N, C-alpha and C positions, 0 to 999 in steps of 0.2 A: 505394473503393480495395481492392486485393487485400491478402492477408495479408503478402506480402513488403514492400510499400510501408509498411504500418502498422508492421511490425517495424523497418524502416529509420528511419522518422520518430520512433519512440519509443525506439529502441535497446533493444528487448525482443525476445527470440527468438520465432520462429514457434511453437516448442513451448510457450512460456509463454502466448502468445496463445490457442492451442488449449485450454490448461488453463483459462485465464480463461473462455473460452466454455463449456467443459464444466461449470465450477462455477457458471455463471449470472452471472458478473461482467461479461460482454461479449457482445454479440449481433452476428450477421452474417446477412445475407441470402445465399441461395445462387443462383448463376447456373444456367441450364439445364444447363450442363456440370458443376455440382456445386462450383464454386469459391466460396470465401467472398468476399463483398463487404461492406466496412465503410463506414459513414457517416463523414463528416468529424469528427463529434463523438467518434468512437472514439479519436482521438488524445488528447483531454482525459481521456477515461475511463481509458485505459491509464496515463497519467501519474498520475492520482489513485490508481489501484490500486497503482502502484509506491510512491507516497508513503505509503500506508497500510501496505503491507508493511514499508517502511523504518521506520515508527513501531512496528513489532513486533506488528501485528495479524495474526491467522491468517486464512486464506481464509474460514472460516466467519463470522467477525465482519465481514469486508469485505463479504461477500454481504448481510449484514443491514444494513450501514451505507450502502452505495451508493445504495439508493433514497431515502435521506434527505438526499442531497447533490446540489447542482447542480454538474455537471461544469465548466461554464465558469469559475466563480469559486471552487468548493470550499465555498461557503457552505451552510448548512442549508436544507432545504426544509421544508414543513409536515408531512411524513410521519413525523417522528421519533415514536417511542412511548416511554412511560415505561420499559418493559422494556429497550428499546435504550439509553436514556439510562443506566439502572442498569448495564448491561453495559459500556458505554463508560466510565463513571466507574470501574468496577473495573479496566478495561484501563489507564486513565490512572494509577491508583494503582500498578498493577504496574510501569508505565514509570517512575514517580517512584522506586519502590524500586530499580529497576535503575540509575537515574542516581545515587542515593545510594550504592549499592554501588560503582559505578565511580569516584565521587569519592573514597571511602575507599581504594580500591585505588591510585588515582593518588597520594593523599597518602602512603600507605605507600611507594610507589616513590620519591617525592620524598625521603622520610626516608632510605631506603637509599642513594640516589644522593648525598645530602648527606654521609652518614656515610662513604661510600667516598671522597669527595673530601678528607676531613680527613687531615692528615699523621700 
């Protein structure tokens, strides 16, 4: 499929798809005319990339992680390394800290809202 179709099917801009390719997260064949042609599996790959970005991972970490994941179900493959596991464990801890910070902020806002409602 061409880049426009992949963009439509994944709701990701063509610019982002080109970025993913440049970073090594996505691959495309080239037609004799120079157009990108993506395999059907690219849809799952782009969705997985979007999920990883939404989880707070940077593109550098995603590039390291993608070879260790199966696109069709998102499960792990046998290619994970101890170094990658350590890096991802650190990322998970960072996300846990962010969640805890957000919960504290929400609790503070709830207290302010409740105080403002008192007569």
